[in-house]
C-alpha positions in Angstrom: 102.7 110.3 61.6 98.5 110.7 61.5 98.1 107.8 59.6 99.9 105.4 61.6 97.4 106.4 64.6 94.4 105.7 62.9 96.5 102.1 61.4 96.6 101.3 65.6 93.3 102.2 66.1 91.6 100.7 63.7 93.0 97.1 64.4 93.3 97.4 68.3 89.7 97.1 69.8 88.3 97.8 73.0 85.0 95.4 72.6 87.4 92.8 71.6 88.4 92.9 75.9 85.3 93.7 77.1 83.2 91.2 75.8 80.7 89.1 78.2 81.7 86.1 79.4 79.2 83.4 79.2 80.7 81.2 81.7 79.9 83.0 84.6 76.0 83.2 85.3 76.9 79.0 85.4 79.6 78.9 87.1 78.9 81.6 90.0 75.5 79.7 89.9 77.3 76.6 90.7 79.4 78.5 93.5 75.9 79.7 95.0 73.8 77.3 94.4 71.9 75.9 98.0 71.9 72.7 98.6 67.8 73.2 100.0 67.1 69.6 98.0 69.8 67.7 100.0 69.5 69.8 103.3 66.4 67.6 104.9 68.3 64.2 103.8 71.6 65.0 105.5 70.5 66.2 108.7 68.0 62.6 109.2 71.2 60.7 108.5 73.3 63.2 110.6 70.6 62.7 113.4 70.5 58.6 113.1 74.6 58.8 113.5 74.7 61.4 116.2 72.6 58.9 117.9 73.8 55.9 117.3 77.5 57.6 118.8 75.8 58.5 122.2 73.9 55.1 122.1 77.4 53.7 122.3 78.8 56.1 124.6 76.2 56.4 126.6 74.9 52.8 127.3 78.7 50.4 127.3 78.9 49.4 130.5 74.9 48.0 130.4 73.7 48.2 133.9 70.0 46.6 132.6 69.1 44.9 129.4 67.8 48.0 127.9 70.5 49.5 127.9 72.7 46.5 126.9 70.4 46.0 123.8 70.6 49.4 123.0 74.2 49.5 123.2 74.4 46.2 121.2 71.7 47.7 118.3 74.8 51.2 118.3 77.1 48.4 118.3 76.3 46.2 116.1 75.1 49.1 113.3 78.3 51.0 113.9 80.1 47.9 113.1 78.6 46.0 110.0 80.7 47.0 107.0 78.4 44.9 104.8 75.4 47.0 104.9 74.5 48.7 102.2 71.6 49.6 102.8 70.6 54.0 102.4 70.7 54.6 106.2 73.5 51.8 107.0 76.9 52.9 108.9 79.0 53.1 105.8 76.2 54.9 103.5 75.2 57.3 105.6 79.4 58.0 106.8 80.0 58.7 102.8 77.3 61.0 102.1 78.7 63.0 105.6 81.6 63.3 103.6 83.3 61.0 106.6 85.5 58.4 106.8 83.3 54.9 108.1 86.6 52.9 109.1 88.4 56.2 111.4 85.5 56.6 113.0 84.7 53.5 113.9 88.5 52.8 115.3 87.9 56.0 117.1 84.9 54.3 118.7 87.4 50.9 119.2 89.5 53.1 120.8 87.5 54.8 123.1 86.0 51.8 124.4 89.3 50.1 125.1 90.0 53.3 127.0 87.1 53.2 128.1 86.9 50.0 129.6 90.3 49.6 130.8 91.5 50.4 134.6 92.4 53.4 134.5 94.5 53.4 138.6 93.7 51.5 141.4 93.5 54.6 143.8 90.2 55.6 144.1 89.4 59.2 145.9 87.5 58.9 149.5 85.6 61.6 149.7 85.0 62.2 153.8 81.6 62.4 154.3 79.9 65.8 155.1 79.8 66.8 158.6 76.8 69.3 159.0 75.6 68.4 162.4 79.1 68.6 163.6 79.8 72.0 162.6 76.1 73.2 163.4 76.9 72.4 166.7 79.9 73.7 167.2 79.6 76.9 165.6 81.6 79.7 167.9 81.3 83.0 167.0 84.8 85.0 167.6 84.4 88.7 168.2 
């Protein structure tokens, strides 16, 4: 009986189960790696995209020549799908992991909803009559 216990302990080596994992440091660094080297470019791309969407939505009416030009530039940049330069709409959306066609579709839908007449009934606000209230103020005791 003693002989079998010694033989089992000789074959069972706990060190085999607790060997250092050579890939764990690579996996840890891969999962927790900071992407600071890409962050400034992504921030700039996000700012460009945000500015274009704001110009598209803010100046859609184009009440002046300047506002119309800003809307036209934003509209042209967003709707152009042929350009493959670094700061094209397609490239910026892909860099930010956004779907450019989905974003275009949403902006076109927003524009169509904005330009269609909502209803013919306008709310008419009565003018405030401060002078009347001041002259005819009654204090009851």
